[in-house]
N, C-alpha and C positions, 0 to 999 in steps of 0.2 A: 770469403776468407782470404783471398789474395791480398786485399788491402791491409788486413790485420797482420799478415805474415811480413809484408814489406815494412810495416811500421815497427814491428818488434825487431826485425833484422837491423833497421837503422839505429834503434836504441842500443842493440847489442854491439854494433860496430863502434859506437861512441864510447861504450864502457870498455871494450877491448883495447881501444886506443889509449886508455888511461894506464894500462899495465897493472902493476900490483896495487891493490886497494886495501887499506886497513879495515878490519872487521871489528865492530864493537859488540856484536851479538855473542851470546854464550850458549853452550850446549849443542844439542843435536840440530841439524838442519841449518847451521849458520851460513853456509855457502849459498843456499837458495834464498834464505831470508835477506841476505845482503843484496843479492841480485835484484830481488823484487823491490827493495827500498830504492835501489839505484834507478829503476825504471818508473818509480813513482807510485808503486802499488803499496797500499796500506796493508799491514799484516792482518790476515783473517784465517779462520779455520772452517769457513763455510764450504760446502761441497759443490762449489762452482769453479769453473776454470779461472786461472790466475789473470789472464790477459785477453779480454774480448773473445772468449771462446777457445782460447789456447791454454792448455795446462803446461806449466813450466817445470821441468825436472833438471836438476844439476847433478853432475858426477865428477868427482875428482879423478884425474887421469889415472887409469889402471889400478886405483886403490879400492874402488867399490865395485863388487861383482853383482850387486842387486840394486834396483831402484824400487822404492815403495810406490805402488800404483794408487792404492786407496786403503782406508781402514774400514773394518766391518766387525763390530762386536759380535761374538758368537751368540746364537740363539739357543734356547732350551726351555726347560720347565719353569725357570726362575727369572724374575725381573732383573736382578743384579747378577746375571750369569757370569760375567767376567770376574767379579769379585768372589763369587762362590768357587770358581775354578782355581783361582789363586789360593784361596784359603784351604781348599780341600786337597789340591794336588801340587801346590807349590812347595818350595823349600825355604829354609830360614835365610833371611837377609844376613850378610856377613857382619854388618855393624849392629843391627838390631835383630838378633836371632829369635826374639819373641814374635816377630812378624814374618809372614811368608811373602815371597816374591816368585815371579815366574817369567823367565826370559828364555825363550826357546823357539827354534824354527822347525817346522814339520813339513813333510813332503808326502805326496800321494803314495799310498800302499807301502810306506816305509815306517819302521818302528823308531821311535825316539824315546830314550829313557829319561825320565824326569826325576831328579833328586834321588836316584837309585832306589826308588820305591814304586814308580808307576811307568807304564808304557803308553804313549800316545800313538795312535794309528789312524790317520785320516784316510778315508776312502770315498769313492763317488757312488752315490745312489742314483742311478740313471732313471729308475722308475719314478721316484719322487722328486727328481731334479734338485738334489741337495748334495753338498759335501758333508759327510758324517764324520765326527770324531769319535772313534772307539777308544775307550780307556781300559787298560788291563792292569792287574797287579803283576808282580814279578814272577808269579806262578802261572801267568797267562789266563787267569780267571777274569772274565769280562765284568767290569764294574758298572759301566754305563755306555750307552750308544745313542743318546738323544741330543747331544750338543751338535749343532749343525750350522751351515751357511747356505742360504737359498739361492739357487741359480738366478731367479728373477731379480732379486736384490742386487746381485753382482752385475747383471746386465744393465740394470737401471743406473748404477753408479758409473759404469763404463760410458754409457751414452750421455749422461749428464755432465760428466767432468773430463772424460778422457778421449773424446772423439778426435780432437786435434792435440798434438803433443809437440812441444819444443824441448829438445834434448841438448843440454849445454855441457860442454867439456871444460873443466876448470882445474886449476892447481892451487895448492896451499903451501905457505911457508911461514916460518916463525922468525921474528927478528926482535931482539931486545924485549922478549916477553909478550910481544904483540903478534896477532894473527893477520895474515894478508892473503887475499885471493886474487888470482888472475884468470880471466875468462877468455878461453882460446877459440872455441868453435861452437856454432849453433846449427842444429839440423831440425827439420820439421817433418812430422809424420801424421798420417791419417789412419784411423782404426780400420782394419780390414773387415772383420765380422766379429760380433759378440761370441759366436760359437767357438772361435779360435782360442778364447780364454780358457775354457774348460779343457780343450785339447792340449794346451800348453801346461796346464796343471797336471793332466794325466801323465805326461812324460817328465814331470818334475822340473820344469823350467820356470814354474811359478811356485812359490812356497807360501806358507802361512807363518807369521811370526807373532808370538805373544810378547808383549812388553808391559808386563803388569808388575809395577813396583810400589813403593810406599813413599809418602812424604817423610822426610827425616828431620824436619824442624818446623817451627811455627805452630799455629793452631790446628793444622791438619796432620800433625805428626802421628805416624802409624796408620793413617788412612790410605786407601788405595790411590796410587798415582798411575792412572791408566794412560799410557802413551799411545794406546791404540793397538788393536790386533790387526795387523796389516797383511795385505797380499803383495808380495814382492816378485818382480820379474828380473831374470838374469839380464844384465846389460848387453851381453853379446848375443842374446836371442830376441831382441826387440822386433826383428823381422817376422817372428811368429805371429805377432799381433798387429803390426803396423806396416804400411807402405810408406817409404820415404817420399816426401814432396821435394822435388828438385827445384 
């Protein structure tokens, strides 16, 4: 891995030397997408590391408190579980109130009110090795507790995609209606242990975020636009999961 780290470091230094770089990407993740384009990576959504075994994460200086580690669609009794959750427990979209959306972050053993109608309460089932999502109504009547995320799937995702991590600190600015990024620093990390993940989730340094929206135009208008149910790590707690490679 030393060879790959040196190669990525050299590419990063060349990009850093350029200073502010105009970004032509739109929407979420444009900072990371631009960097990957600059190093010659074609955009993909496969669950493999971005650069020869190294997963690349970018963070805009002091603006982002969390980084997304990976996405994992919740499991349950139904095949289209994410869509069912959105339709059943979501709230009306502001522009198209006939369709439900669900955008919320939840934390272990903490209640999150969804649409002033439901309560999401994730908790860890140590016996069955799962993170369980319990859902209550506002009178604290349990509605269901079979939505879950399996430890083994989480561990497999970590080992396949996130054993080695490059963490890039960047800045953004606007000028004449255009977006520019400057990449300032890169650090490399190696995963400590897969068990550390659940421990970090227990103490609420890792959260689960639902990003279940709808398409608002085109042939898919009104259909679910699933941006992924993600597991996010606090950027200032990266040491809970990783050792820095000096």
